[in-house]
N, C-alpha and C positions, 0 to 999 in steps of 0.2 A: 504494500500500499504505501503510495507516495504521499507528500504532504497535502496535498489538495484533499484526500480522502479522510485524513486525520482531522484537517479544519472541519470539515462538514459534520465529522461526528461531534466535535466539540460544540458547533453551533447548535446541532439536535439537541444535545444534553442541556444546554443552557436554556434553550427554548422550552424544553420539557420542566425544567427546575422553576422557570417563571410561570409556567401554567399552574403548577403545583401550589406555588406560594399565592397566586392570585385566586385560586379554588379555596385554599384554606382562609386568607383574609375575608373574602365573600361569606364563606360560612359563620366566620365570627361576627361580622358587620349584621347578617341576618338575625343570629341569636339576640344580640343586643336591642334590635329593632323589636323583635317579639315581645322581649323582655320589657321595653318601654311601654308597648302597646297596652300589655297585661297590666302594668303598674298604672296606666292612664285611666283603663277602664274600671280596675277596682278602687280608684280614688274618687270615680264618678258614681260610684256605689253599684257598679254592675259586677257581673260575674263574668269572667274571661273564660271563652272556650278555644283552645288552640289544637288543632290536628294536625300532626307532623306525619308526612308520608315520603315514601323514597328511602334512599340510602346516602351515604356519607356525602357522594359528590352529587346527588341529583335530590337532595332533601326539598321538600315544598311545603308550606305551612298553609293552613285555613284558619283564620282567625275571626272570631265573632264574640260579640259582646252583647251579653243579654242582661236587660235593665229591667 
């Protein structure tokens, strides 16, 4: 393998790491947003219902505030 092949492997590895970091960051931000919604709903006297579906990278949330 010449140097061009090694460079492309490094570039691919960097792209994979960046994608993983973004995925983790978005998951953390979604968790914080759901917690804020639940707190806001409970402070307004409601009962928060959160349904979580999916797996680590494909997690989706359904939020409902029953008042």
